[in-house]
ZADO-1210 file (C-alpha; in nm, 4 decimals, padded with zeros to 6 digits):
<atoms>
<atom x="02.6742" y="00.6064" z="14.5176" code="UNK" pos="1"/>
<atom x="02.4456" y="00.3425" z="14.3706" code="UNK" pos="2"/>
<atom x="02.3556" y="00.0138" z="14.5352" code="UNK" pos="3"/>
<atom x="02.6626" y="-00.1570" z="14.4007" code="UNK" pos="4"/>
<atom x="02.8951" y="00.0840" z="14.5725" code="UNK" pos="5"/>
<atom x="02.9694" y="00.2808" z="14.2543" code="UNK" pos="6"/>
<atom x="02.9497" y="00.6537" z="14.2039" code="UNK" pos="7"/>
<atom x="02.6397" y="00.7806" z="14.0328" code="UNK" pos="8"/>
<atom x="02.8417" y="01.0334" z="13.8301" code="UNK" pos="9"/>
<atom x="03.2052" y="01.0271" z="13.7195" code="UNK" pos="10"/>
<atom x="03.4213" y="01.2659" z="13.9040" code="UNK" pos="11"/>
<atom x="03.5782" y="01.5440" z="13.6868" code="UNK" pos="12"/>
<atom x="03.9055" y="01.6992" z="13.7909" code="UNK" pos="13"/>
<atom x="03.8566" y="02.0713" z="13.7695" code="UNK" pos="14"/>
<atom x="04.0347" y="02.3801" z="13.8710" code="UNK" pos="15"/>
<atom x="04.1950" y="02.6900" z="13.7264" code="UNK" pos="16"/>
<atom x="04.5012" y="02.5023" z="13.6006" code="UNK" pos="17"/>
<atom x="04.3041" y="02.2603" z="13.3911" code="UNK" pos="18"/>
<atom x="04.0657" y="02.5236" z="13.2561" code="UNK" pos="19"/>
<atom x="04.3561" y="02.7427" z="13.1598" code="UNK" pos="20"/>
<atom x="04.5195" y="02.4541" z="12.9759" code="UNK" pos="21"/>
<atom x="04.1980" y="02.3915" z="12.7904" code="UNK" pos="22"/>
<atom x="04.1603" y="02.7526" z="12.6855" code="UNK" pos="23"/>
<atom x="04.5276" y="02.7720" z="12.5799" code="UNK" pos="24"/>
<atom x="04.5041" y="02.4566" z="12.3699" code="UNK" pos="25"/>
<atom x="04.1993" y="02.5885" z="12.1895" code="UNK" pos="26"/>
<atom x="03.9835" y="02.2709" z="12.2239" code="UNK" pos="27"/>
<atom x="03.7534" y="02.1040" z="12.4791" code="UNK" pos="28"/>
<atom x="03.8155" y="01.7739" z="12.6469" code="UNK" pos="29"/>
<atom x="03.6794" y="01.5492" z="12.9186" code="UNK" pos="30"/>
<atom x="03.9200" y="01.4290" z="13.1799" code="UNK" pos="31"/>
<atom x="03.9227" y="01.0521" z="13.2261" code="UNK" pos="32"/>
<atom x="03.7358" y="00.9263" z="13.5374" code="UNK" pos="33"/>
<atom x="03.9192" y="00.8533" z="13.8552" code="UNK" pos="34"/>
<atom x="03.9789" y="00.4859" z="13.9368" code="UNK" pos="35"/>
<atom x="03.6816" y="00.3225" z="14.1084" code="UNK" pos="36"/>
<atom x="03.8776" y="00.1081" z="14.3490" code="UNK" pos="37"/>
<atom x="04.2161" y="00.1042" z="14.5129" code="UNK" pos="38"/>
<atom x="04.3353" y="-00.1836" z="14.3014" code="UNK" pos="39"/>
<atom x="04.2594" y="00.0245" z="13.9878" code="UNK" pos="40"/>
<atom x="04.4950" y="00.3012" z="14.0904" code="UNK" pos="41"/>
<atom x="04.7756" y="00.1801" z="13.8620" code="UNK" pos="42"/>
<atom x="04.5442" y="00.1609" z="13.5612" code="UNK" pos="43"/>
<atom x="04.4094" y="00.5089" z="13.6359" code="UNK" pos="44"/>
<atom x="04.7565" y="00.6524" z="13.6467" code="UNK" pos="45"/>
<atom x="04.8395" y="00.4871" z="13.3172" code="UNK" pos="46"/>
<atom x="04.5328" y="00.6364" z="13.1541" code="UNK" pos="47"/>
<atom x="04.6197" y="00.9771" z="13.2943" code="UNK" pos="48"/>
<atom x="04.9706" y="00.9626" z="13.1502" code="UNK" pos="49"/>
<atom x="04.8338" y="00.8553" z="12.8115" code="UNK" pos="50"/>
<atom x="04.5940" y="01.1477" z="12.8167" code="UNK" pos="51"/>
<atom x="04.8710" y="01.3945" z="12.8980" code="UNK" pos="52"/>
<atom x="05.0848" y="01.2511" z="12.6167" code="UNK" pos="53"/>
<atom x="04.8003" y="01.2927" z="12.3684" code="UNK" pos="54"/>
<atom x="04.7535" y="01.6518" z="12.4807" code="UNK" pos="55"/>
<atom x="05.1223" y="01.7220" z="12.4259" code="UNK" pos="56"/>
<atom x="05.1069" y="01.5940" z="12.0684" code="UNK" pos="57"/>
<atom x="04.8012" y="01.8053" z="12.0037" code="UNK" pos="58"/>
<atom x="04.9656" y="02.1220" z="12.1290" code="UNK" pos="59"/>
<atom x="05.2810" y="02.0401" z="11.9287" code="UNK" pos="60"/>
<atom x="05.0798" y="02.0221" z="11.6093" code="UNK" pos="61"/>
<atom x="04.9122" y="02.3517" z="11.6977" code="UNK" pos="62"/>
<atom x="05.2536" y="02.5152" z="11.7529" code="UNK" pos="63"/>
<atom x="05.3790" y="02.3990" z="11.4141" code="UNK" pos="64"/>
<atom x="05.0850" y="02.5737" z="11.2503" code="UNK" pos="65"/>
<atom x="05.1879" y="02.9124" z="11.4011" code="UNK" pos="66"/>
<atom x="05.2807" y="03.1674" z="11.1239" code="UNK" pos="67"/>
<atom x="05.5105" y="03.4744" z="11.1743" code="UNK" pos="68"/>
<atom x="05.3508" y="03.7954" z="11.0511" code="UNK" pos="69"/>
<atom x="05.5734" y="04.0925" z="10.9512" code="UNK" pos="70"/>
<atom x="05.5269" y="04.4255" z="11.1251" code="UNK" pos="71"/>
<atom x="05.2951" y="04.6779" z="10.9600" code="UNK" pos="72"/>
<atom x="05.4454" y="04.8963" z="10.6829" code="UNK" pos="73"/>
<atom x="05.7156" y="04.6527" z="10.5679" code="UNK" pos="74"/>
<atom x="05.5368" y="04.5781" z="10.2432" code="UNK" pos="75"/>
<atom x="05.4933" y="04.9469" z="10.1603" code="UNK" pos="76"/>
<atom x="05.8604" y="05.0170" z="10.2315" code="UNK" pos="77"/>
<atom x="05.9716" y="04.7248" z="10.0146" code="UNK" pos="78"/>
<atom x="05.7528" y="04.8476" z="09.7284" code="UNK" pos="79"/>
<atom x="05.8987" y="05.1971" z="09.7537" code="UNK" pos="80"/>
<atom x="06.2545" y="05.0612" z="09.7513" code="UNK" pos="81"/>
<atom x="06.1788" y="04.8437" z="09.4491" code="UNK" pos="82"/>
<atom x="06.0288" y="05.1390" z="09.2625" code="UNK" pos="83"/>
<atom x="06.3262" y="05.3604" z="09.3471" code="UNK" pos="84"/>
<atom x="06.5724" y="05.0934" z="09.2347" code="UNK" pos="85"/>
<atom x="06.3831" y="05.0481" z="08.9083" code="UNK" pos="86"/>
<atom x="06.3765" y="05.4227" z="08.8380" code="UNK" pos="87"/>
<atom x="06.7452" y="05.4578" z="08.9281" code="UNK" pos="88"/>
<atom x="06.8426" y="05.1758" z="08.6946" code="UNK" pos="89"/>
<atom x="06.6352" y="05.3253" z="08.4156" code="UNK" pos="90"/>
<atom x="06.7988" y="05.6652" z="08.4581" code="UNK" pos="91"/>
<atom x="07.1465" y="05.5156" z="08.4626" code="UNK" pos="92"/>
<atom x="07.0922" y="05.2749" z="08.1741" code="UNK" pos="93"/>
<atom x="06.9312" y="05.5455" z="07.9630" code="UNK" pos="94"/>
<atom x="07.2196" y="05.7877" z="08.0129" code="UNK" pos="95"/>
<atom x="07.0039" y="06.0548" z="08.1744" code="UNK" pos="96"/>
<atom x="07.2180" y="06.1105" z="08.4849" code="UNK" pos="97"/>
<atom x="07.3910" y="06.4216" z="08.3493" code="UNK" pos="98"/>
<atom x="07.0624" y="06.5681" z="08.2313" code="UNK" pos="99"/>
<atom x="06.9020" y="06.5169" z="08.5705" code="UNK" pos="100"/>
<atom x="07.2009" y="06.6662" z="08.7527" code="UNK" pos="101"/>
<atom x="07.1925" y="06.9700" z="08.5232" code="UNK" pos="102"/>
<atom x="06.8215" y="07.0087" z="08.5823" code="UNK" pos="103"/>
<atom x="06.8725" y="07.0000" z="08.9582" code="UNK" pos="104"/>
<atom x="07.1496" y="07.2589" z="08.9328" code="UNK" pos="105"/>
<atom x="06.9319" y="07.4874" z="08.7228" code="UNK" pos="106"/>
<atom x="06.6463" y="07.4542" z="08.9706" code="UNK" pos="107"/>
<atom x="06.8792" y="07.5310" z="09.2588" code="UNK" pos="108"/>
<atom x="07.0287" y="07.8361" z="09.0839" code="UNK" pos="109"/>
<atom x="06.6859" y="07.9608" z="08.9854" code="UNK" pos="110"/>
<atom x="06.5767" y="07.9549" z="09.3481" code="UNK" pos="111"/>
<atom x="06.8937" y="08.1394" z="09.4567" code="UNK" pos="112"/>
<atom x="06.8528" y="08.4001" z="09.1824" code="UNK" pos="113"/>
<atom x="06.4951" y="08.4593" z="09.2896" code="UNK" pos="114"/>
<atom x="06.6251" y="08.5162" z="09.6432" code="UNK" pos="115"/>
<atom x="06.8561" y="08.7969" z="09.5240" code="UNK" pos="116"/>
<atom x="07.1824" y="08.6126" z="09.4517" code="UNK" pos="117"/>
<atom x="07.1892" y="08.6578" z="09.0741" code="UNK" pos="118"/>
<atom x="07.5342" y="08.7547" z="08.9335" code="UNK" pos="119"/>
<atom x="07.4726" y="09.1120" z="08.8260" code="UNK" pos="120"/>
<atom x="07.8319" y="09.2360" z="08.7752" code="UNK" pos="121"/>
<atom x="08.1563" y="09.0582" z="08.6733" code="UNK" pos="122"/>
<atom x="08.4988" y="09.2205" z="08.7091" code="UNK" pos="123"/>
<atom x="08.7638" y="09.0500" z="08.4918" code="UNK" pos="124"/>
<atom x="09.1284" y="09.1602" z="08.4801" code="UNK" pos="125"/>
<atom x="09.4542" y="09.0250" z="08.3394" code="UNK" pos="126"/>
<atom x="09.3665" y="08.8196" z="08.0302" code="UNK" pos="127"/>
<atom x="09.5164" y="08.8985" z="07.6931" code="UNK" pos="128"/>
<atom x="09.5522" y="08.5698" z="07.5108" code="UNK" pos="129"/>
<atom x="09.2365" y="08.4113" z="07.6563" code="UNK" pos="130"/>
<atom x="08.9042" y="08.5707" z="07.5668" code="UNK" pos="131"/>
<atom x="08.6472" y="08.6850" z="07.8210" code="UNK" pos="132"/>
<atom x="08.3897" y="08.4384" z="07.6892" code="UNK" pos="133"/>
<atom x="08.6328" y="08.1484" z="07.7259" code="UNK" pos="134"/>
<atom x="08.7178" y="08.2455" z="08.0839" code="UNK" pos="135"/>
<atom x="08.3541" y="08.2772" z="08.1921" code="UNK" pos="136"/>
<atom x="08.2563" y="07.9504" z="08.0237" code="UNK" pos="137"/>
<atom x="08.5491" y="07.7666" z="08.1824" code="UNK" pos="138"/>
<atom x="08.4659" y="07.9095" z="08.5245" code="UNK" pos="139"/>
<atom x="08.1038" y="07.7965" z="08.4894" code="UNK" pos="140"/>
<atom x="07.9578" y="08.1469" z="08.4879" code="UNK" pos="141"/>
<atom x="07.6461" y="08.1391" z="08.2713" code="UNK" pos="142"/>
<atom x="07.3314" y="08.3450" z="08.2521" code="UNK" pos="143"/>
<atom x="07.1549" y="08.1019" z="08.4864" code="UNK" pos="144"/>
<atom x="07.4360" y="08.0642" z="08.7439" code="UNK" pos="145"/>
<atom x="07.3866" y="08.2124" z="09.0906" code="UNK" pos="146"/>
<atom x="07.6554" y="08.3632" z="09.3102" code="UNK" pos="147"/>
<atom x="07.5370" y="08.1602" z="09.6077" code="UNK" pos="148"/>
<atom x="07.6025" y="07.8198" z="09.4531" code="UNK" pos="149"/>
<atom x="07.9067" y="07.9124" z="09.2391" code="UNK" pos="150"/>
<atom x="08.2042" y="07.7028" z="09.3602" code="UNK" pos="151"/>
<atom x="08.4950" y="07.9494" z="09.3495" code="UNK" pos="152"/>
<atom x="08.7615" y="07.6839" z="09.4210" code="UNK" pos="153"/>
<atom x="08.6326" y="07.4551" z="09.1447" code="UNK" pos="154"/>
<atom x="08.6150" y="07.7495" z="08.9032" code="UNK" pos="155"/>
<atom x="08.9789" y="07.8369" z="08.9767" code="UNK" pos="156"/>
<atom x="09.0852" y="07.4743" z="08.9215" code="UNK" pos="157"/>
<atom x="08.9153" y="07.4678" z="08.5828" code="UNK" pos="158"/>
<atom x="09.0788" y="07.7957" z="08.4824" code="UNK" pos="159"/>
<atom x="09.4246" y="07.6681" z="08.5739" code="UNK" pos="160"/>
<atom x="09.3724" y="07.3771" z="08.3327" code="UNK" pos="161"/>
<atom x="09.4135" y="07.6299" z="08.0488" code="UNK" pos="162"/>
<atom x="09.7881" y="07.6351" z="07.9601" code="UNK" pos="163"/>
<atom x="09.7842" y="08.0104" z="07.9035" code="UNK" pos="164"/>
<atom x="09.6657" y="08.0765" z="08.2612" code="UNK" pos="165"/>
<atom x="09.9489" y="08.0595" z="08.5160" code="UNK" pos="166"/>
<atom x="09.7331" y="08.1703" z="08.8104" code="UNK" pos="167"/>
<atom x="09.3757" y="08.2739" z="08.8777" code="UNK" pos="168"/>
<atom x="09.1744" y="08.4213" z="09.1639" code="UNK" pos="169"/>
<atom x="08.7955" y="08.3918" z="09.1864" code="UNK" pos="170"/>
<atom x="08.6304" y="08.6115" z="09.4499" code="UNK" pos="171"/>
<atom x="08.2557" y="08.6225" z="09.5304" code="UNK" pos="172"/>
<atom x="08.1328" y="08.9596" z="09.6575" code="UNK" pos="173"/>
<atom x="07.7834" y="08.9130" z="09.7972" code="UNK" pos="174"/>
<atom x="07.5131" y="08.9559" z="09.7067" code="UNK" pos="175"/>
<atom x="07.5649" y="08.9877" z="09.3308" code="UNK" pos="176"/>
<atom x="07.9272" y="09.0653" z="09.2260" code="UNK" pos="177"/>
<atom x="08.1995" y="08.8337" z="09.0962" code="UNK" pos="178"/>
<atom x="08.5673" y="08.9246" z="09.0564" code="UNK" pos="179"/>
<atom x="08.8118" y="08.7137" z="08.8481" code="UNK" pos="180"/>
<atom x="09.1821" y="08.7992" z="08.8213" code="UNK" pos="181"/>
<atom x="09.3971" y="08.6170" z="08.5643" code="UNK" pos="182"/>
<atom x="09.7778" y="08.5913" z="08.5397" code="UNK" pos="183"/>
<atom x="09.8822" y="08.4618" z="08.1985" code="UNK" pos="184"/>
<atom x="10.1962" y="08.2898" z="08.0769" code="UNK" pos="185"/>
<atom x="10.3985" y="08.4578" z="07.8043" code="UNK" pos="186"/>
<atom x="10.5121" y="08.2992" z="07.4797" code="UNK" pos="187"/>
<atom x="10.8846" y="08.2373" z="07.5266" code="UNK" pos="188"/>
<atom x="11.0141" y="08.0141" z="07.2473" code="UNK" pos="189"/>
<atom x="10.9245" y="07.7684" z="06.9745" code="UNK" pos="190"/>
<atom x="10.9861" y="07.4018" z="07.0458" code="UNK" pos="191"/>
<atom x="11.0322" y="07.1450" z="06.7711" code="UNK" pos="192"/>
<atom x="10.9986" y="06.7752" z="06.8464" code="UNK" pos="193"/>
<atom x="10.9318" y="06.4933" z="06.6009" code="UNK" pos="194"/>
<atom x="10.8748" y="06.7461" z="06.3249" code="UNK" pos="195"/>
<atom x="10.6069" y="06.9389" z="06.5181" code="UNK" pos="196"/>
<atom x="10.6535" y="07.2962" z="06.6331" code="UNK" pos="197"/>
<atom x="10.4745" y="07.4384" z="06.9383" code="UNK" pos="198"/>
<atom x="10.4751" y="07.7647" z="07.1285" code="UNK" pos="199"/>
<atom x="10.6079" y="07.7201" z="07.4830" code="UNK" pos="200"/>
<atom x="10.6286" y="07.9354" z="07.7934" code="UNK" pos="201"/>
<atom x="10.9469" y="07.9918" z="07.9929" code="UNK" pos="202"/>
<atom x="10.8577" y="07.7055" z="08.2277" code="UNK" pos="203"/>
<atom x="10.8217" y="07.4653" z="07.9355" code="UNK" pos="204"/>
<atom x="10.4422" y="07.4618" z="07.9228" code="UNK" pos="205"/>
<atom x="10.3106" y="07.4072" z="07.5717" code="UNK" pos="206"/>
<atom x="10.0814" y="07.7011" z="07.4979" code="UNK" pos="207"/>
<atom x="09.9798" y="07.6366" z="07.1411" code="UNK" pos="208"/>
<atom x="10.0082" y="07.3220" z="06.9255" code="UNK" pos="209"/>
<atom x="10.0675" y="07.5330" z="06.6172" code="UNK" pos="210"/>
<atom x="10.2613" y="07.8430" z="06.5168" code="UNK" pos="211"/>
<atom x="10.1041" y="08.1720" z="06.4191" code="UNK" pos="212"/>
<atom x="10.2980" y="08.4307" z="06.2234" code="UNK" pos="213"/>
<atom x="10.3319" y="08.6567" z="06.5277" code="UNK" pos="214"/>
<atom x="10.5436" y="08.3899" z="06.7007" code="UNK" pos="215"/>
<atom x="10.7887" y="08.3280" z="06.4187" code="UNK" pos="216"/>
<atom x="11.0430" y="08.5673" z="06.5718" code="UNK" pos="217"/>
<atom x="11.0789" y="08.3611" z="06.8893" code="UNK" pos="218"/>
<atom x="11.3949" y="08.1509" z="06.9396" code="UNK" pos="219"/>
<atom x="11.3700" y="07.7916" z="06.8246" code="UNK" pos="220"/>
<atom x="11.4787" y="07.4990" z="07.0420" code="UNK" pos="221"/>
<atom x="11.4850" y="07.1422" z="06.9133" code="UNK" pos="222"/>
<atom x="11.4889" y="06.8011" z="07.0763" code="UNK" pos="223"/>
<atom x="11.3414" y="06.5977" z="07.3594" code="UNK" pos="224"/>
<atom x="11.3574" y="06.7858" z="07.6877" code="UNK" pos="225"/>
<atom x="11.4560" y="07.1111" z="07.5179" code="UNK" pos="226"/>
<atom x="11.1378" y="07.2839" z="07.6365" code="UNK" pos="227"/>
<atom x="11.2436" y="07.2374" z="08.0007" code="UNK" pos="228"/>
<atom x="11.6072" y="07.3457" z="07.9601" code="UNK" pos="229"/>
<atom x="11.5550" y="07.6260" z="07.7105" code="UNK" pos="230"/>
<atom x="11.5150" y="07.9067" z="07.9660" code="UNK" pos="231"/>
<atom x="11.8540" y="07.8594" z="08.1332" code="UNK" pos="232"/>
<atom x="12.0437" y="07.7920" z="07.8105" code="UNK" pos="233"/>
<atom x="11.8980" y="08.0839" z="07.6163" code="UNK" pos="234"/>
<atom x="11.9775" y="08.3106" z="07.9107" code="UNK" pos="235"/>
<atom x="12.3467" y="08.2225" z="07.8573" code="UNK" pos="236"/>
<atom x="12.3306" y="08.2785" z="07.4818" code="UNK" pos="237"/>
<atom x="12.1685" y="08.6186" z="07.5369" code="UNK" pos="238"/>
<atom x="12.4950" y="08.7375" z="07.6926" code="UNK" pos="239"/>
<atom x="12.6592" y="08.7142" z="07.3487" code="UNK" pos="240"/>
<atom x="12.4514" y="08.9369" z="07.1192" code="UNK" pos="241"/>
<atom x="12.6600" y="08.8666" z="06.8067" code="UNK" pos="242"/>
<atom x="12.6177" y="08.4928" z="06.8494" code="UNK" pos="243"/>
<atom x="12.2525" y="08.5183" z="06.9458" code="UNK" pos="244"/>
<atom x="12.1661" y="08.7168" z="06.6318" code="UNK" pos="245"/>
<atom x="12.3316" y="08.4502" z="06.4167" code="UNK" pos="246"/>
<atom x="12.1593" y="08.1505" z="06.5785" code="UNK" pos="247"/>
<atom x="11.8783" y="07.9880" z="06.3844" code="UNK" pos="248"/>
<atom x="11.8113" y="07.7018" z="06.6267" code="UNK" pos="249"/>
<atom x="11.9441" y="07.5546" z="06.9505" code="UNK" pos="250"/>
<atom x="11.9498" y="07.1750" z="06.9403" code="UNK" pos="251"/>
<atom x="11.9598" y="06.9677" z="07.2593" code="UNK" pos="252"/>
<atom x="12.1621" y="06.6500" z="07.2063" code="UNK" pos="253"/>
<atom x="12.0719" y="06.3443" z="07.4169" code="UNK" pos="254"/>
<atom x="11.9195" y="06.5838" z="07.6759" code="UNK" pos="255"/>
<atom x="12.2751" y="06.6616" z="07.7929" code="UNK" pos="256"/>
<atom x="12.4374" y="06.9310" z="07.5802" code="UNK" pos="257"/>
<atom x="12.3553" y="07.1870" z="07.3104" code="UNK" pos="258"/>
<atom x="12.4516" y="07.2563" z="06.9519" code="UNK" pos="259"/>
<atom x="12.3976" y="07.5897" z="06.7827" code="UNK" pos="260"/>
<atom x="12.2756" y="07.5879" z="06.4243" code="UNK" pos="261"/>
<atom x="12.3719" y="07.9258" z="06.2752" code="UNK" pos="262"/>
<atom x="12.1878" y="08.1009" z="05.9962" code="UNK" pos="263"/>
<atom x="12.4736" y="08.0359" z="05.7530" code="UNK" pos="264"/>
<atom x="12.4525" y="07.6599" z="05.8149" code="UNK" pos="265"/>
<atom x="12.7463" y="07.6235" z="06.0551" code="UNK" pos="266"/>
<atom x="12.7004" y="07.3907" z="06.3526" code="UNK" pos="267"/>
<atom x="12.8674" y="07.4955" z="06.6760" code="UNK" pos="268"/>
<atom x="12.9097" y="07.1972" z="06.9091" code="UNK" pos="269"/>
<atom x="12.9160" y="07.3105" z="07.2704" code="UNK" pos="270"/>
<atom x="13.0393" y="07.1118" z="07.5707" code="UNK" pos="271"/>
<atom x="12.8099" y="06.9756" z="07.8404" code="UNK" pos="272"/>
<atom x="12.9720" y="07.1997" z="08.1024" code="UNK" pos="273"/>
<atom x="13.1440" y="07.5403" z="08.0910" code="UNK" pos="274"/>
<atom x="12.9286" y="07.6665" z="07.8058" code="UNK" pos="275"/>
<atom x="13.0247" y="08.0285" z="07.8802" code="UNK" pos="276"/>
<atom x="13.3973" y="07.9566" z="07.8319" code="UNK" pos="277"/>
<atom x="13.3315" y="07.7829" z="07.4997" code="UNK" pos="278"/>
<atom x="13.1279" y="08.0785" z="07.3744" code="UNK" pos="279"/>
<atom x="13.4037" y="08.3192" z="07.4865" code="UNK" pos="280"/>
<atom x="13.6510" y="08.1262" z="07.2680" code="UNK" pos="281"/>
<atom x="13.4107" y="08.1272" z="06.9740" code="UNK" pos="282"/>
<atom x="13.3645" y="08.5046" z="06.9965" code="UNK" pos="283"/>
<atom x="13.7412" y="08.5580" z="07.0141" code="UNK" pos="284"/>
<atom x="13.8067" y="08.3341" z="06.7107" code="UNK" pos="285"/>
<atom x="13.5426" y="08.5089" z="06.5067" code="UNK" pos="286"/>
<atom x="13.6763" y="08.8500" z="06.6034" code="UNK" pos="287"/>
<atom x="14.0408" y="08.7655" z="06.5304" code="UNK" pos="288"/>
<atom x="14.0154" y="08.5038" z="06.2533" code="UNK" pos="289"/>
<atom x="13.6720" y="08.5688" z="06.1057" code="UNK" pos="290"/>
<atom x="13.6010" y="08.2042" z="06.1763" code="UNK" pos="291"/>
<atom x="13.2279" y="08.2116" z="06.1265" code="UNK" pos="292"/>
<atom x="13.2641" y="08.3849" z="05.7901" code="UNK" pos="293"/>
<atom x="13.4748" y="08.1087" z="05.6414" code="UNK" pos="294"/>
<atom x="13.3617" y="07.8155" z="05.4271" code="UNK" pos="295"/>
<atom x="13.3147" y="07.5709" z="05.7099" code="UNK" pos="296"/>
<atom x="13.0290" y="07.3499" z="05.8275" code="UNK" pos="297"/>
<atom x="13.1128" y="07.2812" z="06.1918" code="UNK" pos="298"/>
<atom x="13.3098" y="07.4158" z="06.4865" code="UNK" pos="299"/>
<atom x="13.3717" y="07.1710" z="06.7702" code="UNK" pos="300"/>
<atom x="13.4307" y="07.3364" z="07.1084" code="UNK" pos="301"/>
<atom x="13.3713" y="07.0314" z="07.3264" code="UNK" pos="302"/>
<atom x="13.7370" y="06.9903" z="07.4205" code="UNK" pos="303"/>
<atom x="13.8751" y="07.2660" z="07.6439" code="UNK" pos="304"/>
<atom x="14.2277" y="07.2648" z="07.4934" code="UNK" pos="305"/>
<atom x="14.1510" y="07.2692" z="07.1220" code="UNK" pos="306"/>
<atom x="13.9090" y="07.3826" z="06.8538" code="UNK" pos="307"/>
<atom x="13.8228" y="07.1509" z="06.5664" code="UNK" pos="308"/>
<atom x="13.6919" y="07.2977" z="06.2425" code="UNK" pos="309"/>
<atom x="13.5308" y="07.0987" z="05.9638" code="UNK" pos="310"/>
<atom x="13.5459" y="07.2462" z="05.6156" code="UNK" pos="311"/>
<atom x="13.2632" y="07.2278" z="05.3689" code="UNK" pos="312"/>
<atom x="13.2936" y="06.9810" z="05.0821" code="UNK" pos="313"/>
<atom x="13.3758" y="07.2579" z="04.8365" code="UNK" pos="314"/>
<atom x="13.6326" y="07.4099" z="05.0696" code="UNK" pos="315"/>
<atom x="13.7862" y="07.0705" z="05.1382" code="UNK" pos="316"/>
<atom x="13.8086" y="06.9978" z="04.7669" code="UNK" pos="317"/>
<atom x="13.9669" y="07.3376" z="04.6997" code="UNK" pos="318"/>
<atom x="14.2139" y="07.2793" z="04.9804" code="UNK" pos="319"/>
<atom x="14.3067" y="06.9366" z="04.8395" code="UNK" pos="320"/>
<atom x="14.3551" y="07.0867" z="04.4912" code="UNK" pos="321"/>
<atom x="14.5707" y="07.3613" z="04.6329" code="UNK" pos="322"/>
<atom x="14.7885" y="07.1081" z="04.8132" code="UNK" pos="323"/>
<atom x="14.8266" y="06.9031" z="04.4950" code="UNK" pos="324"/>
<atom x="14.9277" y="07.2077" z="04.2936" code="UNK" pos="325"/>
<atom x="15.1769" y="07.2999" z="04.5600" code="UNK" pos="326"/>
<atom x="15.3316" y="06.9542" z="04.5492" code="UNK" pos="327"/>
<atom x="15.3546" y="06.9659" z="04.1695" code="UNK" pos="328"/>
<atom x="15.5327" y="07.2979" z="04.1816" code="UNK" pos="329"/>
<atom x="15.7820" y="07.1659" z="04.4313" code="UNK" pos="330"/>
<atom x="15.8452" y="06.8615" z="04.2133" code="UNK" pos="331"/>
<atom x="15.8988" y="07.0796" z="03.9018" code="UNK" pos="332"/>
<atom x="16.1382" y="07.3053" z="04.0823" code="UNK" pos="333"/>
<atom x="16.3342" y="07.0045" z="04.1930" code="UNK" pos="334"/>
</atoms>
């Protein structure tokens, strides 16, 4: 203390708490001096509070300047993702997806072939209408294909898409043999709809959109839905050989009943039900009355208790003339 009762040096509050606060704040400071007398205690406390408040504002400003840094490697990963997205878009927009997929498949098959899974022998049985080349191409069997990566189920599905093929079996015999068995549909009839004629199988499947000369001897069915009902109806007609040989076409009417168009131009109108009974009556009339050899254009068998016959125009005219002559003779005799 000096002669006036004052301290020679200001007292500094020290200690680990204050030093730690200084180091954490990142700046140096001098603590305000302690009050010199008891009556200055209030003023010293006020100064201390002001100092603490200033320190709080300083640390708040320091906290606002804190910047979050991403973890290492995030920038590299983002760049890789951006590059991949750009390449993917370019491939898609340029229409190169199929080419890339084919290239990957070829590379895969090449590796499998090098490992001993090349298709060295193919056993194919059953096909007659479908060529060997068409079957192998449809099944995906090429010179580069490997037995290991050949999808037998997918190959069978593609084969069944051919209308001629009713069933198919694809069997892989490791390490290098492939066996394909084909069951084909048979040409059953010709189907005419909207002026177009197609070859159909017994189940109604359209086999060919055109007619070759070798199919011209098949029975002809006409009308919407005729391809699905032809098998059952023609099986009934086959029981009457004389009628069957005279039929030129079977016409389905309103998808409910059939008419027979005979080679001589006569239309035979059959009922919706009891077709066998109607054909029995037709055979009996032709045997006893030579009905189908007469000059008529239609025979209606739709009613079970009667048969209606329509004469041709020439026959009707001749019949009318004969009736007129008969009436004249009766009038002359009178």
